[in-house]
N, CA, C and O of each residue as an XYZ file, in Angstrom:
656
protein
N     -38.890    -16.068     35.822
C     -38.769    -16.595     34.796
C     -39.509    -16.757     33.539
O     -40.685    -16.603     33.212
N     -38.409    -17.127     32.930
C     -38.514    -16.429     30.966
C     -39.328    -17.207     30.493
O     -39.681    -18.271     31.001
N     -39.783    -16.628     29.236
C     -41.031    -17.487     28.612
C     -40.274    -18.493     27.668
O     -39.091    -18.825     27.758
N     -40.907    -18.777     27.038
C     -40.470    -19.924     26.264
C     -40.029    -19.395     24.567
O     -39.336    -19.828     23.646
N     -40.930    -18.167     24.850
C     -40.554    -17.016     23.387
C     -39.074    -15.980     23.614
O     -38.605    -15.049     22.959
N     -38.740    -16.539     24.623
C     -38.008    -15.069     25.148
C     -36.371    -15.910     24.166
O     -36.169    -17.124     24.135
N     -35.398    -14.772     23.451
C     -34.154    -15.446     22.959
C     -33.401    -15.553     23.915
O     -33.474    -14.881     24.944
N     -32.266    -16.769     23.573
C     -31.416    -16.500     24.928
C     -30.137    -14.928     24.519
O     -30.003    -14.272     23.486
N     -29.640    -14.868     25.467
C     -28.759    -13.977     25.564
C     -27.847    -13.898     24.257
O     -27.378    -14.835     23.611
N     -27.718    -12.464     24.035
C     -26.474    -12.108     23.071
C     -25.246    -12.685     23.390
O     -25.003    -12.151     24.471
N     -24.306    -13.441     23.141
C     -22.979    -13.238     23.955
C     -22.308    -11.909     23.268
O     -22.590    -11.217     22.290
N     -21.286    -11.899     24.258
C     -20.298    -10.999     24.603
C     -19.500    -10.386     23.065
O     -19.172    -11.042     22.075
N     -19.365     -8.999     23.310
C     -18.171     -9.088     21.797
C     -16.994     -9.472     22.044
O     -16.641     -9.507     23.223
N     -16.095     -9.853     21.021
C     -14.826    -10.407     21.495
C     -13.872     -8.995     21.615
O     -13.706     -8.044     20.851
N     -13.452     -9.263     22.657
C     -12.754     -7.987     22.517
C     -11.503     -7.183     21.909
O     -10.428     -7.696     22.221
N     -11.461     -6.653     21.540
C     -10.939     -6.021     20.009
C      -9.186     -6.082     20.632
O      -8.908     -6.017     21.830
N      -8.270     -6.206     19.631
C      -7.137     -6.919     19.686
C      -6.258     -5.813     20.541
O      -6.754     -4.861     21.143
N      -4.993     -6.100     20.479
C      -4.287     -4.747     21.944
C      -3.893     -4.113     20.559
O      -4.253     -2.961     20.318
N      -3.288     -4.711     19.797
C      -2.727     -3.461     18.411
C      -3.317     -3.220     17.518
O      -3.648     -4.307     17.044
N      -3.786     -2.266     16.794
C      -4.251     -1.923     16.080
C      -3.207     -2.489     14.578
O      -2.066     -2.178     14.235
N      -4.249     -3.438     13.959
C      -3.590     -3.532     12.441
C      -3.107     -2.672     11.717
O      -1.927     -2.453     11.441
N      -4.756     -1.771     11.149
C      -3.736     -0.473     10.570
C      -2.617      0.156     10.554
O      -1.816      0.642      9.755
N      -2.840     -0.038     12.056
C      -1.569      1.536     12.828
C      -0.339      0.555     11.998
O       0.198      1.064     11.015
N       0.154     -1.126     12.516
C       0.638     -1.633     11.657
C       0.998     -1.420     10.288
O       2.197     -1.369     10.011
N       0.241     -1.304      9.502
C       0.231     -1.309      8.163
C       0.151     -0.019      7.883
O       0.734      0.259      6.835
N      -0.503      1.151      8.585
C       0.136      2.295      7.983
C       1.830      2.208      8.080
O       2.670      2.289      7.184
N       1.997      1.987      9.719
C       3.929      2.364      9.601
C       4.711      1.348      8.442
O       5.912      1.590      8.319
N       4.308      0.539      7.814
C       4.869     -0.751      6.869
C       4.851      0.331      5.808
O       5.874      0.745      5.263
N       3.451      0.827      5.513
C       3.162      1.305      3.925
C       3.984      3.095      4.088
O       4.082      3.790      3.077
N       4.376      3.488      5.147
C       5.226      5.090      5.414
C       6.997      4.618      4.518
O       7.749      5.115      3.680
N       6.907      3.167      5.531
C       8.579      2.583      5.861
C       8.934      1.914      4.013
O       9.946      1.577      3.398
N       7.721      1.984      3.760
C       8.025      0.819      1.947
C       7.908      2.010      1.003
O       8.887      2.085      0.261
N       6.995      2.964      0.814
C       6.821      4.490     -0.261
C       8.823      4.731      0.454
O       9.785      4.417     -0.247
N       8.940      5.195      1.592
C      10.630      5.737      1.336
C      11.905      4.959      1.138
O      13.043      5.427      1.192
N      11.516      3.536      0.869
C      12.828      2.820      1.290
C      12.244      2.683     -0.931
O      13.023      3.115     -1.780
N      11.431      2.306     -1.167
C      11.074      2.440     -2.590
C      11.322      3.655     -3.218
O      11.271      3.397     -4.420
N      11.526      4.661     -3.093
C      11.723      5.815     -3.147
C      12.645      5.742     -3.131
O      13.049      5.757     -4.294
N      13.533      5.643     -2.354
C      15.571      4.940     -2.334
C      15.932      3.802     -3.398
O      16.753      3.983     -4.297
N      15.254      2.646     -3.206
C      15.664      2.338     -4.506
C      15.377      2.866     -5.710
O      16.417      3.059     -6.339
N      14.452      3.167     -6.273
C      13.800      3.908     -7.428
C      15.290      5.316     -7.831
O      16.220      5.478     -8.621
N      14.893      5.734     -7.128
C      16.451      7.195     -7.049
C      17.469      5.777     -7.320
O      17.219      5.402     -8.465
N      17.830      5.463     -7.101
C      19.532      4.500     -6.880
C      19.688      3.668     -8.127
O      20.725      3.318     -8.690
N      18.008      3.347     -8.536
C      17.868      2.828    -10.145
C      18.718      0.991     -9.795
O      19.116      0.154    -10.605
N      18.708      0.975     -8.409
C      19.610     -0.611     -8.584
C      18.186     -0.895     -7.442
O      17.546     -0.216     -6.638
N      18.176     -2.860     -8.141
C      16.669     -3.803     -7.425
C      17.793     -4.560     -7.038
O      17.462     -5.744     -6.962
N      19.113     -4.366     -6.731
C      19.686     -5.881     -6.677
C      19.051     -6.244     -5.446
O      18.453     -5.382     -4.802
N      19.135     -7.736     -4.948
C      18.691     -7.985     -3.292
C      19.434     -7.440     -1.800
O      19.133     -7.280     -0.617
N      20.978     -7.227     -3.019
C      22.071     -6.635     -1.700
C      21.419     -5.345     -1.665
O      20.982     -5.037     -0.556
N      21.204     -4.325     -2.814
C      20.957     -2.677     -2.368
C      19.894     -3.460     -1.533
O      20.202     -3.943     -0.444
N      18.655     -3.578     -2.051
C      17.165     -3.608     -1.236
C      17.505     -3.963      0.093
O      17.341     -3.172      1.022
N      18.111     -5.455      0.289
C      18.377     -5.669      2.005
C      19.278     -4.731      2.574
O      19.462     -4.644      3.788
N      19.997     -3.838      1.495
C      21.053     -2.200      2.420
C      20.077     -1.488      2.683
O      20.118     -1.081      3.845
N      18.787     -0.992      1.832
C      17.980     -0.346      1.930
C      17.332     -0.174      3.051
O      17.218      0.881      3.674
N      16.741     -1.598      3.419
C      15.369     -2.047      4.163
C      16.343     -1.673      5.512
O      16.288     -0.520      5.938
N      17.136     -2.556      6.104
C      18.438     -2.457      6.695
C      18.658     -1.031      7.141
O      18.387     -0.919      8.337
N      19.000     -0.064      6.663
C      19.099      1.235      6.801
C      18.342      2.279      7.092
O      18.711      3.253      7.749
N      16.557      1.995      6.300
C      15.628      2.889      6.889
C      15.436      2.357      8.571
O      15.404      3.035      9.598
N      15.331      0.908      8.380
C      14.943      0.443      9.743
C      15.875      1.094     11.223
O      15.519      1.355     12.372
N      16.852      1.154     10.687
C      17.907      1.499     11.472
C      18.186      2.546     12.127
O      18.863      2.661     13.149
N      17.411      3.660     11.246
C      17.377      4.998     11.644
C      16.138      5.200     12.367
O      16.098      6.313     12.892
N      15.153      4.508     12.556
C      13.718      4.620     13.028
C      13.711      4.864     14.702
O      14.356      4.037     15.348
N      13.251      5.588     15.205
C      13.163      5.798     16.669
C      11.795      5.301     16.821
O      10.736      5.590     16.264
N      12.203      4.270     17.954
C      11.410      3.153     18.710
C      10.843      1.652     18.106
O      11.471      1.103     17.200
N      10.318      1.389     18.349
C       9.693      0.061     18.178
C       9.033      0.500     16.795
O       8.684      1.632     16.461
N       8.928     -1.072     15.852
C       9.070     -0.990     14.259
C       8.121     -2.049     14.265
O       8.316     -2.520     13.145
N       7.139     -2.803     14.831
C       6.296     -3.728     14.427
C       5.558     -3.152     13.690
O       4.535     -2.837     14.297
N       5.550     -2.800     12.516
C       5.388     -2.663     11.321
C       6.695     -3.465      9.785
O       6.397     -3.753      8.625
N       8.008     -3.575     10.475
C       8.770     -3.915     10.026
C       8.116     -5.045      8.322
O       8.042     -4.762      7.126
N       7.673     -6.725      9.402
C       7.525     -7.486      8.464
C       6.503     -7.545      7.439
O       6.342     -8.296      6.477
N       5.671     -6.281      8.022
C       4.389     -6.176      6.518
C       5.322     -5.097      5.891
O       4.800     -4.993      4.781
N       6.224     -4.349      5.895
C       7.198     -3.564      5.314
C       7.965     -3.845      5.054
O       8.758     -2.978      4.688
N       8.361     -5.152      5.015
C       9.819     -5.775      4.244
C       9.072     -6.568      3.045
O       9.539     -6.941      1.968
N       7.873     -6.695      3.528
C       7.502     -7.656      2.215
C       6.734     -6.315      1.828
O       6.378     -7.472      1.607
N       6.360     -5.612      1.640
C       5.828     -4.720      0.749
C       7.374     -4.468     -0.249
O       7.600     -5.070     -1.299
N       7.973     -3.805      0.164
C       9.277     -3.250     -0.579
C       9.825     -4.907     -1.671
O      10.006     -5.024     -2.883
N       9.908     -5.678     -0.805
C      10.288     -6.943     -1.756
C       9.086     -7.457     -2.861
O       9.351     -7.644     -4.048
N       8.239     -7.580     -2.499
C       6.957     -7.610     -3.022
C       6.857     -6.562     -4.619
O       6.517     -6.979     -5.727
N       7.036     -5.951     -4.460
C       6.608     -4.984     -4.950
C       8.282     -4.528     -6.286
O       8.164     -3.960     -7.372
N       9.820     -5.107     -5.552
C      10.750     -4.718     -6.017
C      10.672     -6.190     -7.491
O      11.177     -6.138     -8.613
N       9.890     -7.277     -6.887
C       9.940     -8.684     -7.347
C       8.678     -8.336     -8.557
O       8.874     -8.828     -9.668
N       7.584     -7.621     -8.383
C       6.744     -7.496     -9.624
C       6.916     -6.362    -10.242
O       5.939     -6.177    -10.968
N       7.900     -5.246    -10.344
C       8.144     -3.828    -10.999
C       7.657     -4.218    -12.109
O       6.678     -3.609    -12.540
N       8.114     -5.140    -12.735
C       8.458     -5.529    -14.330
C       6.441     -5.215    -14.939
O       5.732     -4.550    -15.694
N       6.429     -6.387    -13.799
C       4.808     -6.474    -14.433
C       3.822     -5.147    -13.640
O       2.779     -4.876    -14.235
N       4.125     -4.345    -12.352
C       3.284     -3.892    -12.093
C       3.550     -2.348    -12.758
O       2.705     -1.495    -12.486
N       4.471     -2.038    -13.452
C       4.192     -0.791    -14.256
C       3.427     -0.619    -15.519
O       2.812      0.443    -15.617
N       3.322     -1.781    -16.875
C       2.562     -1.838    -17.422
C       0.967     -1.467    -16.961
O       0.208     -0.765    -17.629
N       0.643     -2.105    -15.665
C      -0.501     -2.026    -15.279
C      -0.586     -0.732    -14.791
O      -1.583     -0.163    -15.235
N       0.275      0.141    -13.831
C       0.468      1.617    -13.919
C      -0.079      2.425    -14.799
O      -1.082      3.124    -14.662
N       0.947      2.249    -16.145
C       0.876      2.975    -18.157
C      -0.452      2.627    -18.517
O      -0.987      3.457    -19.252
N      -1.223      1.518    -18.174
C      -2.451      0.994    -18.434
C      -3.736      1.893    -18.376
O      -4.573      2.137    -19.245
N      -3.614      2.338    -16.972
C      -4.167      3.313    -15.719
C      -4.804      4.204    -16.116
O      -5.966      4.609    -16.144
N      -2.877      4.697    -16.734
C      -2.474      6.675    -16.974
C      -2.193      6.402    -18.752
O      -1.034      6.234    -19.131
N      -2.647      6.392    -19.146
C      -1.899      6.127    -20.431
C      -1.640      7.598    -20.762
O      -0.851      7.822    -21.681
N      -2.279      8.756    -20.045
C      -0.979     10.026    -20.340
C      -0.035     10.398    -20.351
O       0.631     11.252    -20.936
N       0.153      8.828    -18.753
C       1.570      9.766    -18.648
C       2.501      8.499    -18.647
O       2.264      7.310    -18.436
N       3.582      9.151    -18.942
C       4.895      8.232    -18.808
C       5.224      7.894    -17.225
O       5.332      8.746    -16.343
N       5.327      6.819    -17.097
C       5.615      6.623    -15.889
C       7.570      7.607    -15.246
O       7.772      8.205    -14.190
N       8.338      7.413    -16.152
C       9.793      8.404    -15.607
C       9.177      9.292    -15.762
O       9.989     10.071    -16.262
N       7.988      9.949    -15.680
C       7.935     11.059    -16.060
C       6.716     12.049    -14.648
O       6.694     13.275    -14.539
N       5.887     11.091    -13.802
C       5.469     10.909    -12.595
C       6.410     11.238    -11.256
O       7.361     10.687    -10.702
N       5.844     12.098    -11.104
C       6.686     12.068     -9.790
C       7.024     10.923     -9.204
O       6.212      9.999     -9.167
N       8.454     10.793     -8.578
C       8.886      9.771     -7.635
C       8.109      9.212     -6.798
O       7.696      8.054     -6.730
N       7.871     10.462     -5.918
C       7.109      9.619     -4.529
C       5.870      8.973     -4.888
O       5.491      7.999     -4.238
N       4.909      9.619     -6.285
C       3.402      9.192     -6.764
C       3.778      7.701     -7.536
O       2.966      6.816     -7.805
N       5.241      7.691     -7.807
C       5.051      6.372     -8.775
C       5.339      4.781     -7.960
O       5.333      3.580     -8.231
N       5.589      5.729     -6.771
C       6.262      4.522     -5.851
C       5.121      4.409     -4.903
O       5.313      3.594     -4.001
N       4.071      4.981     -4.893
C       2.999      5.190     -4.002
C       1.663      4.060     -4.858
O       0.732      3.433     -4.352
N       2.072      4.178     -6.177
C       0.922      3.306     -7.179
C       1.384      2.098     -7.267
O       0.680      1.089     -7.320
N       3.336      2.148     -7.301
C       3.647      0.665     -7.184
C       2.970      0.010     -6.049
O       2.150     -0.897     -6.194
N       3.379      0.552     -4.788
C       2.572     -0.297     -3.419
C       1.531     -0.618     -3.195
O       0.957     -1.635     -2.807
N       1.189      0.794     -3.599
C      -0.722      0.254     -3.742
C      -1.004     -1.191     -4.716
O      -1.109     -2.294     -4.179
N      -1.074     -1.062     -5.715
C      -0.832     -2.201     -7.298
C      -0.622     -3.350     -6.365
O      -1.366     -4.245     -5.965
N       0.806     -2.995     -6.116
C       1.151     -4.565     -5.587
C      -0.126     -5.285     -4.292
O      -0.587     -6.413     -4.467
N      -0.491     -4.505     -3.194
C      -1.037     -4.932     -2.343
C      -2.608     -5.264     -3.087
O      -3.319     -6.101     -2.532
N      -3.089     -4.600     -4.305
C      -4.352     -5.002     -4.615
C      -4.024     -6.073     -5.796
O      -4.768     -6.992     -6.137
N      -3.334     -5.902     -6.094
C      -3.363     -6.761     -7.300
C      -2.811     -8.646     -6.908
O      -3.268     -9.739     -7.242
N      -1.327     -8.083     -5.832
C      -0.810     -9.402     -5.682
C      -0.755    -10.217     -4.363
O      -0.368    -11.337     -4.029
N      -1.425     -8.943     -3.661
C      -1.358     -8.777     -2.483
C      -2.806     -9.024     -1.431
O      -3.182    -10.110     -1.872
N      -3.802     -8.660     -0.333
C      -4.735     -9.833     -0.057
C      -5.224     -8.440      0.591
O      -5.832     -8.554      1.656
N      -5.053     -7.257      0.128
C      -5.885     -6.124      0.385
C      -6.847     -5.736     -0.431
O      -6.763     -5.743     -1.660
N      -7.985     -5.314      0.351
C      -9.028     -4.776     -0.732
C      -9.107     -3.394     -1.383
O      -9.176     -2.328     -0.770
N      -9.080     -3.629     -3.276
C      -9.523     -2.353     -3.609
C      -9.692     -1.557     -3.044
O      -9.136     -0.721     -3.756
N     -10.187     -0.819     -1.918
C     -10.925      0.585     -1.612
C      -9.922      0.475     -0.448
O      -9.648      1.629     -0.117
N      -9.037     -0.698      0.567
C      -8.723     -0.202      1.211
C      -7.236      0.150      1.032
O      -6.633      0.848      1.847
N      -6.642     -0.397     -0.136
C      -5.274     -0.323     -0.455
C      -5.484      1.318     -1.422
O      -4.531      2.097     -1.431
N      -6.666      1.644     -2.102
C      -6.217      3.062     -2.820
C      -6.955      4.393     -1.346
O      -6.710      5.598     -1.286
N      -7.600      3.793     -0.647
C      -7.202      4.844      0.988
C      -6.288      4.768      1.178
O      -5.797      5.892      1.282
N      -5.533      3.935      1.333
C      -4.216      3.959      2.567
C      -3.370      5.053      0.728
O      -3.243      6.241      0.430
N      -3.161      4.213      0.298
C      -2.569      4.993     -0.768
C      -2.331      6.806     -1.087
O      -1.332      7.518     -1.193
N      -3.584      7.011     -1.150
C      -3.967      8.286     -0.872
C      -3.358      9.493      0.449
O      -2.816     10.596      0.525
N      -3.923      8.317      1.399
C      -3.216      9.000      2.349
C      -1.414      8.833      2.828
O      -1.002      9.610      3.690
N      -0.475      7.838      2.240
C      -0.003      8.277      1.754
C       1.138      8.912      0.618
O       2.364      8.920      0.501
N      -0.245      9.522     -0.262
C      -0.006     10.238     -1.507
C       0.166     12.153     -0.787
O       0.840     13.031     -1.326
N      -0.796     12.338      0.711
C      -0.993     13.141      1.356
C       0.246     13.791      1.703
O       0.858     14.846      1.534
N       0.379     12.014      2.596
C       2.020     12.648      3.627
C       3.441     12.873      2.398
O       4.469     13.516      2.612
N       3.196     12.371      1.547
C       4.896     12.626      0.858
C       4.809     13.679     -0.143
O       5.634     14.567     -0.356
N       3.525     13.432     -0.822
C       3.989     14.250     -1.907
C       3.685     15.739     -2.371
O       4.219     16.600     -1.671
N       2.882     16.202     -3.484
C       2.358     17.171     -3.900
C       0.852     17.869     -3.504
O      -0.133     17.560     -2.834
N       1.188     18.709     -4.126
C      -0.454     19.109     -3.157
C      -1.779     17.970     -4.249
O      -2.796     17.494     -3.745
N      -1.410     17.797     -5.595
C      -1.684     17.219     -6.783
C      -1.841     15.945     -6.555
O      -2.735     15.321     -7.128
N      -0.845     15.256     -5.522
C      -0.659     13.199     -5.393
C      -2.003     13.054     -4.760
O      -2.357     11.965     -5.213
N      -2.729     13.371     -4.185
C      -3.831     12.223     -3.538
C      -4.569     12.330     -4.865
O      -4.854     11.291     -5.461
N      -4.990     13.853     -5.509
C      -5.905     13.144     -6.594
C      -5.544     12.338     -7.871
O      -6.241     11.473     -8.402
N      -4.056     12.883     -8.349
C      -3.364     11.227     -9.414
C      -3.480     10.070     -8.766
O      -3.842      8.993     -9.238
N      -3.135     10.341     -7.573
C      -3.014      8.660     -7.461
C      -4.786      7.680     -7.003
O      -5.153      6.506     -7.053
N      -5.287      8.720     -6.677
C      -7.286      8.461     -6.309
C      -7.632      7.942     -7.770
O      -8.199      6.863     -7.944
N      -7.287      8.705     -8.715
C      -7.342      8.617     -9.907
C      -6.735      7.306    -10.524
O      -7.365      6.416    -11.095
N      -5.571      7.359    -10.325
C      -4.931      5.682    -11.719
C      -5.562      4.794    -10.888
O      -6.383      4.034    -11.400
N      -5.273      4.713     -9.304
C      -6.042      3.266     -8.669
C      -6.757      3.182     -9.285
O      -6.706      2.674    -10.405
N      -8.024      3.842     -8.540
C      -9.334      3.731     -9.749
C      -9.187      3.438    -11.134
O      -9.561      2.280    -11.320
N      -8.981      3.732    -11.706
C      -8.896      3.071    -12.809
C      -8.194      1.705    -12.847
O      -8.567      0.724    -13.490
N      -7.537      1.764    -12.364
C      -6.203      0.325    -12.464
C      -6.962     -0.691    -11.718
O      -7.007     -1.872    -12.064
N      -7.629     -0.146    -10.563
C      -8.606     -1.434     -9.825
C      -9.958     -2.190    -10.966
O     -10.252     -3.380    -11.078
N     -10.591     -0.922    -11.716
C     -11.095     -0.900    -12.873
C     -10.912     -2.414    -13.518
O     -11.545     -3.467    -13.595
N      -9.534     -1.806    -13.968
C      -8.920     -2.588    -15.546
C      -8.642     -4.162    -15.212
O      -8.461     -5.160    -15.910
N      -8.697     -3.889    -13.725
C      -8.190     -5.810    -13.181
C      -8.913     -6.211    -12.504
O      -8.648     -6.978    -11.579
N     -10.356     -5.659    -12.891
C     -11.571     -6.324    -12.275
C     -11.849     -6.438    -10.788
O     -12.655     -7.209    -10.269
N     -10.950     -5.430    -10.086
C     -11.011     -5.586     -8.413
C     -11.877     -4.494     -8.367
O     -12.044     -4.259     -7.170
N     -12.570     -3.636     -9.095
C     -13.671     -2.811     -9.224
C     -14.627     -2.582     -9.884
O     -14.205     -2.449    -11.033
N     -15.823     -2.433     -9.867
C     -16.928     -2.382    -11.006
C     -16.669     -1.419    -12.020
O     -15.464     -1.410    -11.770
N     -16.746     -0.791    -12.733
C     -16.957      0.200    -13.498
C     -18.221      1.131    -13.138
O     -19.389      0.781    -12.968
N     -17.625      2.488    -13.067
C     -18.548      3.725    -13.045
C     -19.311      3.738    -13.708
O     -19.049      3.056    -14.699
N     -20.218      4.180    -13.731
C     -20.846      4.764    -14.475
C     -21.668      6.098    -14.604
O     -22.238      6.373    -15.660
């Protein structure tokens, strides 16, 4: 018999979801960086071009694409806010003109900025994921460059406390 002072048994933990949301978002981010790169290289941001770039990317992907809805949203979000995002990146890294940044780096920065400022992604997560994208697609120096720029941008946007 249980005593009156005993605590009720703890409820069992909820089962983990069958899908890995971070894995879906990682796939989406990888797609977004590549599609944004193509859009940037072409210098074309019309709806039709963006639609074609997304369609072409997903058509050539082998296997299922569960990250597609978020990937499409990322690309469309960045393109819609491109003119607002680039000045934020410039302010965070005034020693670099955006057009002089490596194309991969600037598109990783655009994607992460959109996620932090206009999306629902916590800055720490957006920065960590951007670093991973920079490591995967960028140069040896890309991860450090992206990290420093996004940390400053998040601080300027009031998303992170200043470090001191």
